Structures are given as C-alpha cells and as structure tokens.
C-alpha positions as CSV (number, residue, x, y, z in Angstrom):
1,M,98.9,-33.5,-38.5
2,L,96.2,-31.1,-39.3
3,A,98.3,-28.1,-38.4
4,S,101.1,-29.4,-40.4
5,N,99.2,-29.8,-43.4
6,L,97.5,-26.5,-43.2
7,G,101.1,-25.1,-43.1
8,W,100.4,-23.7,-39.4
9,V,103.6,-25.4,-38.2
10,D,107.0,-26.4,-39.7
11,G,106.5,-29.6,-41.7
12,R,109.7,-31.0,-40.3
13,L,108.2,-31.0,-36.8
14,S,105.9,-33.9,-38.0
15,E,108.8,-35.9,-38.9
16,V,110.1,-35.6,-35.5
17,I,106.8,-36.2,-33.4
18,F,105.2,-38.9,-35.6
19,S,107.7,-41.8,-35.5
20,W,108.1,-45.1,-33.6
21,R,109.6,-43.1,-30.7
22,L,106.0,-41.9,-30.0
23,I,105.3,-45.4,-28.5
24,F,107.6,-44.5,-25.5
25,V,105.8,-41.1,-24.9
26,A,102.4,-43.1,-24.9
27,L,103.6,-45.6,-22.6
28,M,104.8,-42.9,-20.5
29,I,101.3,-41.5,-20.3
30,I,99.8,-44.6,-19.6
31,S,102.3,-45.2,-16.8
32,L,101.3,-41.7,-15.4
33,F,97.6,-42.3,-15.4
34,S,98.2,-45.7,-13.7
35,R,100.2,-44.1,-11.2
36,S,103.3,-46.3,-12.1
37,Y,105.9,-43.6,-11.8
38,F,108.9,-45.7,-11.9
39,S,107.7,-47.0,-15.1
40,A,106.7,-43.5,-16.6
41,F,110.5,-42.3,-15.5
42,I,111.8,-45.3,-17.6
43,F,109.8,-44.5,-20.7
44,L,110.7,-40.8,-20.2
45,A,114.4,-41.6,-20.3
46,L,113.9,-43.9,-23.3
47,S,111.7,-41.4,-25.5
48,T,114.4,-38.6,-24.5
49,F,117.3,-40.8,-25.6
50,F,115.7,-41.6,-28.9
51,Y,114.3,-38.3,-29.7
52,L,117.5,-36.2,-29.3
53,P,119.0,-37.9,-32.4
54,K,116.0,-37.5,-34.5
55,I,115.7,-33.8,-33.4
56,A,119.4,-33.1,-34.2
57,E,119.0,-34.7,-37.7
58,V,116.0,-32.5,-38.4
59,Y,117.2,-29.5,-36.7
60,P,121.1,-29.6,-36.8
61,E,121.3,-26.1,-35.4
62,A,119.3,-26.6,-32.4
63,L,121.6,-29.5,-30.9
64,P,124.9,-29.4,-32.4
65,W,126.3,-31.4,-29.7
66,V,124.2,-34.4,-30.8
67,N,125.7,-36.4,-33.7
68,S,125.2,-39.9,-35.5
69,E,127.1,-41.8,-32.8
70,F,125.1,-40.4,-29.8
71,A,123.0,-43.5,-29.2
72,S,126.1,-45.8,-29.2
73,N,128.3,-43.5,-27.1
74,Y,125.6,-42.4,-24.5
75,W,123.4,-45.7,-23.8
76,P,124.9,-46.3,-20.6
77,V,123.2,-42.9,-19.5
78,L,119.8,-45.1,-19.5
79,I,121.3,-47.4,-16.9
80,I,122.5,-44.7,-14.7
81,A,119.2,-43.0,-14.8
82,V,117.3,-46.3,-13.9
83,G,120.0,-46.8,-11.0
84,I,119.2,-43.2,-9.9
85,A,115.4,-44.1,-9.9
86,I,115.9,-47.1,-7.8
87,I,118.2,-45.4,-5.3
88,C,115.5,-42.6,-4.8
89,G,113.0,-45.2,-4.4
90,I,114.7,-46.9,-1.6
91,F,115.6,-43.9,0.3
92,F,112.4,-41.9,-0.1
93,G,110.2,-45.0,0.8
94,R,108.2,-44.9,-2.4
95,A,109.3,-48.6,-3.4
96,K,111.4,-51.2,-1.9
97,L,113.4,-52.6,-4.7
98,L,115.4,-55.5,-3.8
99,F,117.8,-57.6,-6.1
100,V,116.9,-61.0,-5.1
101,F,118.0,-64.5,-6.1
102,P,115.8,-67.7,-6.7
103,R,114.4,-69.3,-3.6
104,S,111.7,-71.8,-3.1
105,R,108.0,-71.3,-3.1
106,N,108.5,-67.4,-3.5
107,N,111.3,-66.1,-5.7
108,A,112.4,-63.5,-8.1
109,T,115.3,-63.8,-10.9
110,C,117.4,-61.4,-12.6
111,G,115.8,-58.0,-11.9
112,F,114.1,-55.9,-9.3
113,A,111.1,-57.1,-7.3
114,E,109.0,-55.6,-4.8
115,G,106.3,-57.3,-2.5
116,G,105.0,-60.3,-2.2
117,A,102.1,-61.9,0.0
118,T,101.2,-60.1,2.9
119,T,99.8,-61.3,6.3
120,D,96.2,-59.9,5.6
121,G,95.5,-62.0,2.4
122,V,96.3,-59.3,-0.1
123,Y,99.0,-60.0,-2.8
124,A,101.3,-57.3,-4.2
125,R,104.1,-57.7,-6.6
126,S,106.2,-55.3,-8.8
127,V,108.8,-56.7,-11.2
128,V,111.2,-54.4,-13.1
129,F,113.6,-56.2,-15.8
130,G,113.1,-59.5,-13.9
131,G,110.8,-62.3,-12.9
132,A,109.0,-63.9,-10.0
133,E,107.3,-66.9,-9.0
134,D,104.9,-66.9,-6.1
135,V,102.7,-69.6,-4.6
136,F,100.1,-67.9,-2.5
137,L,99.7,-70.1,0.8
138,E,97.5,-68.1,2.9
139,P,94.0,-69.7,3.6
140,V,92.1,-66.7,1.8
141,F,93.2,-64.6,-1.0
142,R,91.7,-61.1,-0.7
143,G,92.9,-59.5,-3.8
144,G,95.9,-57.6,-4.7
145,A,98.1,-55.9,-7.6
146,I,100.6,-57.0,-10.0
147,E,102.9,-54.4,-11.9
148,V,105.3,-55.8,-14.7
149,V,107.7,-53.8,-16.8
150,F,110.0,-55.7,-18.9
151,G,109.6,-58.8,-16.9
152,G,107.2,-61.7,-15.9
153,V,105.3,-63.0,-12.8
154,E,103.7,-66.3,-12.3
155,L,101.3,-66.5,-9.4
156,D,99.7,-69.8,-8.1
157,L,96.3,-69.5,-6.4
158,R,95.5,-73.0,-6.1
159,K,96.4,-73.6,-2.5
160,T,94.0,-70.8,-1.4
161,T,90.1,-69.8,-1.4
162,L,87.9,-66.7,-2.0
163,P,86.0,-65.1,0.6
164,E,82.2,-64.4,0.0
165,G,81.5,-61.7,-2.7
166,E,83.8,-60.2,-5.3
167,T,87.5,-60.3,-4.9
168,H,89.7,-57.9,-7.4
169,L,93.2,-58.5,-8.7
170,A,94.6,-55.6,-10.8
171,I,97.4,-56.4,-13.3
172,E,99.5,-53.9,-15.1
173,A,101.8,-55.4,-17.7
174,V,104.1,-53.3,-19.9
175,F,106.6,-55.3,-22.1
176,G,106.1,-58.2,-19.8
177,G,104.0,-61.2,-19.0
178,V,101.8,-62.5,-16.2
179,E,100.6,-65.9,-15.5
180,V,97.7,-66.6,-12.9
181,Q,96.8,-70.2,-11.9
182,V,93.4,-70.6,-10.3
183,P,91.5,-73.4,-9.0
184,K,89.1,-75.2,-11.6
185,D,86.1,-74.7,-9.7
186,W,86.5,-70.6,-9.2
187,K,84.3,-68.2,-10.8
188,V,86.5,-65.8,-12.7
189,E,85.7,-62.8,-14.7
190,N,88.1,-61.3,-16.9
191,R,87.8,-57.6,-17.4
192,M,91.4,-56.7,-18.8
193,S,92.4,-54.6,-21.9
194,A,95.1,-55.0,-24.2
195,V,97.0,-52.8,-26.4
196,F,99.6,-54.5,-28.7
197,G,99.2,-57.6,-26.6
198,G,96.8,-60.4,-25.5
199,V,95.0,-62.0,-22.6
200,E,94.2,-65.6,-22.8
201,S,91.8,-67.1,-20.3
202,K,90.5,-70.8,-20.2
203,E,86.9,-71.7,-19.8
204,F,86.0,-72.3,-16.0
205,S,83.5,-74.7,-14.7
206,Q,79.9,-73.5,-14.8
207,T,79.0,-75.1,-11.7
208,S,81.3,-72.8,-9.6
209,D,80.0,-71.1,-6.5
210,N,78.5,-67.8,-7.6
211,S,78.8,-66.2,-4.2
212,R,82.4,-66.1,-4.6
213,K,84.0,-64.5,-7.7
214,L,87.6,-63.3,-8.6
215,I,87.5,-60.2,-11.0
216,I,90.5,-59.6,-12.9
217,T,91.2,-55.9,-14.3
218,G,94.0,-54.1,-15.8
219,D,95.8,-53.3,-18.8
220,V,98.2,-55.0,-20.9
221,V,100.7,-53.1,-23.3
222,F,103.0,-54.9,-25.4
223,G,102.7,-58.1,-23.4
224,G,100.5,-61.0,-22.3
225,V,98.4,-62.5,-19.6
226,E,97.5,-65.9,-19.2
227,I,94.8,-67.0,-16.7
228,S,94.8,-70.9,-16.4
C-alpha cells in the first residue's frame, strides 16, 4: 500500500491485491504454517480461481482468455482440483481420506474423514467438507488432534479418564466447528485463539484434581469451538 501511494508500483495492482480474495491467501498461509497441506491446496485453488477474473478486469491485455463468464463456466475445475488432491493423498499415503456413511458411536457424514481413536489412547480426526461424531471409549485419553475444513466434529470424552500430568488436544478449524464434551470434574485449560471466529468454554469445577489437566490449543478461522 505504501509503494502504491508513493507511486513505486502501478496503482491498479493495489486494486487487485487488496480485496476480499486476500482472505483465501491468508488462510492458505495459515494452513502452510500449520502443515495442513490439503487445506492449503484448497485455499490456493480458491484464491487462483477468484483472482483470475479480477486480474483480467484490471489488466485485460494480460489474460485475454478470461472473460466475465469465467467463474460460471469453470467452477467445476475447483471440484476436479479437490478430487485430484484426494486421489494423490490416497496413493502417496499422505492421508487416508474415506467417504463414509453414518454408523453408531463413531460416524462421519457427507464428506471426507480421516482417522479416529487409536489403540494407544491418542485421538486423531481430519474432516473436509463433512462431519464426524466420535465417542472416545478407551479407558485413558492421552491427547490428540482435530483438523476441520468446511465441516464439523463432535468429540465425547465423558466415558474416559485423564492420565497424570498435562494432556494436550490440538484443534484447527477453518470454516468449521468443533464441539468437545468433557466430564464436569476435569481440569480444562483453554489456550485457543480465534480469527473471525469464537471459542466458547463453560466454567468447570474448581475442586478438580489438579494433578490431571486437559490443555486445548489451536486456532479457529471463520469457525467456532465449544468446550462443554
């Protein structure tokens, strides 16, 4: 912006860069730093798709093949790009993305879900364009991670216990929501941050066992997290 005001760069360039499309670029950068490469690819595709018509509007000589009907004609390209990313993830082992239907106790609906509870007491769940409802049934919860992009995850921890010391649960939610249900007598510390989103945590009992603590960390972007 300073370079544009001082005349160092073309003023039309600021019109291209500083628009609502910059949100997708910011989310892509956040995803890269969080090592959520699948999410970063999605936001890269979205930013490219919406920036091209704007560039063609400001610099028509640069992209003569992009017209006013570009978005309405080529939006299926986004679906193809996501499909290619999913197929690459399956074949190269970066992520097991499964299209699954509802089932009792541990289910995901209308999207792509990865992971679930593991035998060593660590929980991992990734959801893209879908939802998952999990009840953690192992005797001891040793932490885990939840990643949500355009979806939702409900995790019920009321049937398990915490080991001694600190247990960490990391949550990354982008255009999605996460609900974590914990026993009333647990000691829970919320260390999450939100950008254009919110984190809601109820008041837990002050008589909780201080030798066991659940620490919830992570980021929320255009989403919400509820700890109840």
